[in-house]
C-alpha positions in Angstrom: 15.0 -38.4 45.6 18.3 -36.9 45.4 20.6 -37.5 48.2 23.2 -35.4 49.3 26.9 -36.8 50.2 27.6 -34.8 53.5 30.6 -32.2 53.6 34.1 -34.1 54.5 34.4 -31.0 57.7 30.8 -32.4 58.7 31.9 -36.2 58.9 33.2 -38.7 61.2 34.5 -41.1 59.6 35.8 -44.6 61.6 38.7 -46.8 59.9 39.2 -50.1 60.4 42.8 -51.1 60.2 43.5 -47.5 60.8 46.9 -48.1 62.3 49.2 -48.5 59.9 49.3 -48.3 56.1 46.5 -47.5 54.2 44.3 -47.0 56.8 46.5 -44.2 59.1 47.2 -42.7 55.9 44.0 -42.3 55.2 43.7 -40.7 58.7 45.7 -38.4 58.1 43.9 -37.4 54.5 40.9 -37.2 55.9 42.5 -34.3 58.8 43.8 -32.5 56.2 40.1 -32.2 54.2 38.6 -31.1 56.9 37.7 -34.0 59.1 37.1 -33.8 63.1 36.1 -37.3 64.6 37.8 -40.4 63.1 37.7 -43.3 64.8 40.3 -46.3 64.6 39.4 -49.7 65.0 42.5 -52.3 65.0 43.0 -55.3 67.0 46.5 -54.7 68.7 46.5 -52.0 71.9 49.8 -50.7 71.7 49.9 -49.5 68.4 45.9 -47.8 68.1 47.2 -45.9 71.1 50.5 -44.8 69.7 48.4 -44.4 66.0 46.0 -42.0 68.4 48.5 -40.2 69.7 50.3 -39.8 66.7 47.5 -37.6 64.9 46.3 -35.9 67.2 49.4 -34.4 67.5 49.7 -34.0 63.8 46.2 -32.7 63.6 45.2 -31.4 67.6 41.6 -30.2 66.3 41.0 -33.6 65.9 38.6 -35.7 67.7 40.8 -38.8 67.3 39.2 -42.1 69.1 41.0 -45.8 69.1 38.8 -48.7 69.9 40.8 -52.2 70.0 38.5 -54.7 68.7 39.0 -58.2 66.4 36.8 -57.4 62.8 36.4 -61.3 62.7 34.3 -61.6 65.4 30.6 -60.1 65.7 30.2 -59.7 69.1 33.6 -57.1 69.0 32.7 -55.4 65.9 28.8 -54.6 67.2 30.3 -53.2 70.5 32.9 -51.1 68.7 30.4 -49.8 66.1 28.6 -48.5 68.9 30.7 -47.2 70.8 32.2 -45.5 68.0 28.7 -43.8 67.1 28.1 -43.0 70.9 31.4 -40.4 71.0 31.8 -39.8 67.4 27.9 -38.9 67.1 27.2 -40.6 64.0 29.1 -42.4 61.6 29.7 -40.6 58.3 32.1 -42.9 56.5 33.3 -46.6 57.5 37.3 -47.1 56.2 37.5 -51.4 56.1 41.7 -51.9 56.0 41.3 -55.4 57.5 43.8 -57.2 55.0 46.1 -59.4 56.9 49.5 -60.2 55.8 49.4 -63.7 53.1 52.6 -64.5 51.1 51.3 -65.8 47.4 51.5 -69.7 47.0 50.5 -71.9 43.9 47.9 -74.4 45.6 49.1 -77.2 45.1 51.5 -75.7 48.3 48.6 -74.7 50.3 47.9 -77.2 52.8 44.0 -78.0 52.1 43.5 -77.7 56.5 45.0 -73.7 55.5 42.4 -73.0 52.8 39.6 -71.8 54.9 41.1 -69.7 57.8 42.4 -67.8 54.4 39.5 -66.8 52.2 37.2 -66.8 56.0 40.9 -64.9 57.5 40.4 -62.1 54.3 37.0 -61.9 53.2 35.2 -61.6 56.7 36.3 -58.8 58.5 34.5 -56.1 55.9 31.2 -57.9 55.4 31.6 -58.3 59.6 31.4 -54.1 59.6 29.5 -53.4 56.9 26.6 -55.0 58.2 27.3 -53.7 61.4 26.9 -49.8 60.5 24.2 -50.7 58.2 21.5 -49.7 61.0 23.4 -47.1 61.4 24.0 -45.5 57.5 20.1 -46.3 57.0 19.5 -44.0 60.1 20.9 -41.2 59.2 19.6 -41.7 55.2 23.2 -41.2 54.2 26.8 -42.4 54.3 30.3 -43.7 52.3 31.4 -47.2 52.6 34.7 -48.1 51.2 36.8 -51.9 51.4 39.6 -52.6 50.5 40.3 -55.7 48.4 43.7 -56.5 45.7 43.2 -56.8 42.0 43.7 -60.5 42.6 39.8 -59.9 43.5 39.9 -59.6 38.6 43.3 -60.4 37.5 43.4 -64.5 37.6 47.3 -64.4 38.9 49.6 -67.9 39.5 49.4 -67.6 43.5 46.7 -66.0 44.2 44.1 -68.4 44.0 42.5 -68.9 47.3 43.4 -65.0 48.5 41.4 -64.2 45.2 38.5 -66.4 45.7 38.6 -63.5 48.8 39.2 -60.6 47.7 36.4 -61.5 44.6 34.3 -62.6 47.8 34.5 -58.7 49.2 34.5 -57.4 45.5 31.0 -59.1 44.6 29.4 -58.3 48.5 30.2 -54.7 47.5 28.8 -54.6 44.7 25.6 -56.3 45.8 25.3 -53.9 48.9 25.2 -51.1 46.4 22.5 -51.8 45.0 20.7 -52.5 48.1 21.7 -49.9 50.4 21.4 -46.7 47.4 17.8 -46.1 48.7 18.7 -45.3 51.6 21.6 -42.6 50.0 24.7 -44.9 51.4 27.1 -45.5 48.1 28.7 -49.0 48.4 32.7 -48.8 46.5 36.3 -51.1 46.7 39.5 -50.3 46.2 42.2 -52.7 44.2 46.1 -52.4 44.7 48.6 -54.4 43.4 51.7 -54.1 45.2 51.7 -51.3 48.0 55.3 -50.1 49.1 55.7 -48.7 52.3 53.4 -51.7 54.4 53.5 -54.9 56.1 51.8 -56.8 54.0 54.2 -54.8 50.6 57.2 -56.1 53.0 56.3 -59.5 53.6 55.4 -60.2 49.9 58.7 -59.0 48.1 61.0 -60.9 51.0 61.6 -64.5 48.6 60.7 -67.0 46.7 57.7 -67.4 44.7 56.3 -64.5 45.8 59.2 -62.1 45.5 59.3 -63.4 41.7 56.0 -62.6 41.1 55.6 -59.1 42.3 59.5 -58.3 40.7 57.8 -59.0 38.0 54.4 -57.0 38.7 56.4 -54.1 39.6 58.2 -54.0 35.9 55.0 -53.5 35.0 54.1 -50.4 37.2 55.2 -47.8 34.2 53.8 -44.6 36.4 55.0 -45.9 39.7 54.0 -48.9 42.4 51.3 -47.3 44.5 52.1 -46.3 48.7 49.9 -45.9 51.3 49.0 -41.9 50.2 47.7 -42.9 46.8 45.0 -45.5 48.2 44.0 -42.8 50.8 43.7 -40.1 48.4 40.6 -42.3 47.1 39.3 -43.2 50.3 39.2 -39.2 50.8 37.3 -38.8 47.5 35.0 -41.6 47.3 34.1 -40.7 51.0 33.2 -37.0 49.8 31.0 -34.8 47.7 32.9 -34.7 44.4 32.1 -38.8 44.3 28.2 -39.0 45.5 27.1 -40.6 41.9 29.3 -43.1 43.0 28.4 -47.0 44.0 29.0 -50.4 43.0 32.5 -49.7 41.6 35.6 -51.6 42.1 39.1 -49.2 41.4 42.2 -50.3 40.5 45.0 -48.8 41.8 48.2 -50.3 40.5 50.7 -47.8 38.9 49.3 -50.1 34.9 50.6 -53.2 36.3 46.9 -54.2 35.1 44.1 -52.8 33.2 41.4 -54.0 35.1 
């Protein structure tokens, strides 16, 4: 039986990491595409309320909720999604834009005690979010999950040994979940950018040292232009909507030509 993807105008969207960068740009583009119910999940209440107010000002028709949540904490994740579901009435789309700020370093320069924190800190939040929303989408027999990872998952790059391992975990997790969930009408995809201008991470990695050298070289390879949050937001909207109804288990690079990953 073929399951039809829900129209965006009828969809409720939850965005983890929705108070800045790709997450916030996605919220704006979902609203422009006709979505009327959005919940933003993030850790900082001040930024959360500021983002909520900015979205409401730009899109007066929008029901916009902010819920304080640390996606690395299972109890907070479950409570936030329960509340989001209660307030929005359903959850049709989950966007996980949860990557924390990091600076690429050669493995020999990373203290061994920091490896677990980097690996778990990057990979665990989207896994928690997907697991928590899964029963809701199974009950609806429909839904779309989109995780934001990195091209480090697919392109071996010096300085991204540990971060590449965590991003590869997100990609593998998402692809396998896509195969598990497809029978319930649920689609799961991943977007894997490289450098994104106009984000906190993008600014941090270009500041100095090895990281700046690495991404300055990457910038020269982006002959189609370095990605900005709006580029990924547009792809999020497409992947969430009926136009991508047959697309699942994919890891899509948005990198301006830095690599063919």
